[in-house]
Every structure is written in structure tokens, then in C-alpha cells.
N, C-alpha and C positions, 0 to 999 in steps of 0.2 A: 854563178853568174850567168849560167845559161838561162835561168828563169828569168833574170832581170830582162835580157834581150829580148825572150819571149812574151814577157809581160809587157814591155814597152811598146813592142809592135801590137798586142792584142788592144791595149788602151788606146793607141792611136787609130787603130784602124776603127775602133767603135765610136770614136768621138768624130773622125772624119764622116763616117757614115751618118751621123745624127746633124752635122753641119750641112749636110745637103737638104734638110728640111727647112723651108723659109716660112716665116710667119705669114699668114693671110691677109694680116692688116699692117697699115703703116710703112714707113721706110725704115724697117729694121734689119741691120745686117747680124749675121752669126758668124762669130770669131773663133778660131781655134788658136789657144796657147798653148804651146810645148815646150817645157823647159827641161830638156832631156838631161841637162848635167845636174840639177837638183831633184829631178823626178817629179815634176809637178805637171798635170796635165787639165785645161780647162776648157768648156765651152761657153760663151758668154754671148749675150745679145746687145745689141746697143742701137740706138736710134730714136725715130719719134713716130708716135701715132697722132696725127693732128698736132696740138699743141702738148701733148703729154710726152714726157723723156722716158723714154723705154731704156733700161740697163738692167743685167743682172745675169747671175751665174745658173747656168743650165744642169751643168757638171763638172764636178771637181774631182779628181782622182789623184793621188800620191802613190808612189812606190815606197815602202820602207822596208828593211830588213828582208828582202825576198817576198813582201806580203803587198797585195793591192788594197790601199785604204781608199774607200768611196766615202769621200768627204760629205758630198752633197750629189741626189740624184733626182734631177728635176724633171725625168721624164715618165711617161706613161707606163712603160714597161720596167722591168728591173735590170739594171745594168748588171748586177751582180749574176743573175741568172743568165744574161748573153755572155758574160765570162766563163761560166760554167760549161754553157754550150760550146765555147772555143776550147775547153780542155783544160782551164784553170780549176784546180782543186779547191773545194770550199775551205779547206784549212788554210789556204793562201790569200783568201779575201775577207777584209774586215769591213763591217758596216759601220764606220766611224761615226756616221750621224746619228747612231744610237748611242746613249748614254753608256759608259764602260759597263755599269752594273747589269745593264738589260743585254748585253752581246752573248751573254751565256746561254740565253734561251732561244738564239737563233742557230742556224745550222751552219753559219759560217765562223770563222776565227775571232777570238775575243780581242786580239792585238798584242 
């Protein structure tokens, strides 16, 4: 359970850091969504760019069975690499946006 608390803190720290970046266009808000009870963490954008509705998921991370599952990474840099730099072992990170059969070819956990 010690890993769970550390991983929650690490994921929240990263998402909060990315939430500080504001789009240079439109009236778009960046929102953090933390469901600590069920271990779901999201960074989303909502708003308008002139007459176009903007909404979407920038980051989606879950924690399952003591592993960090990166469901979606819409950043330029790799969230997985940032987690490794924070001390999370690669064996505890699942690149869930890759098909299960492809995960074996990464340096990260297969799930």
C-alpha cells in the first residue's frame, strides 16, 4: 500500500503540473479530475475556440493492482518517462494505450 500512496501523489503532481499550461487559442479551460477512491486521474480541456466546441482528454491515468496504467497520453513528452524520473520502476507502469500483444515489446509492464 505504500506504493499506492506514492503513485497517487506522483500522478497528481504530474497532472497538476500539466494543468498549468493554458492553450494559446480560444476560451479553453484545463480541468483536473481526481477520483482517489477508484484511482482514476484525468486532465481534460473544455471550452470554445470561436464557434468550435473544444473538449477532450489530454491525460488519463488509472492505478490498478499497484501499477500505473497510462490509458491516454496526449502530451508531447512521455508521461511514462516522467514517472520513471520520479522514481517509479518501469515494471510498475503499463502503457495501456498500446494493444496488449504489443506491450511485450516496450520496456514497461504488460499489465
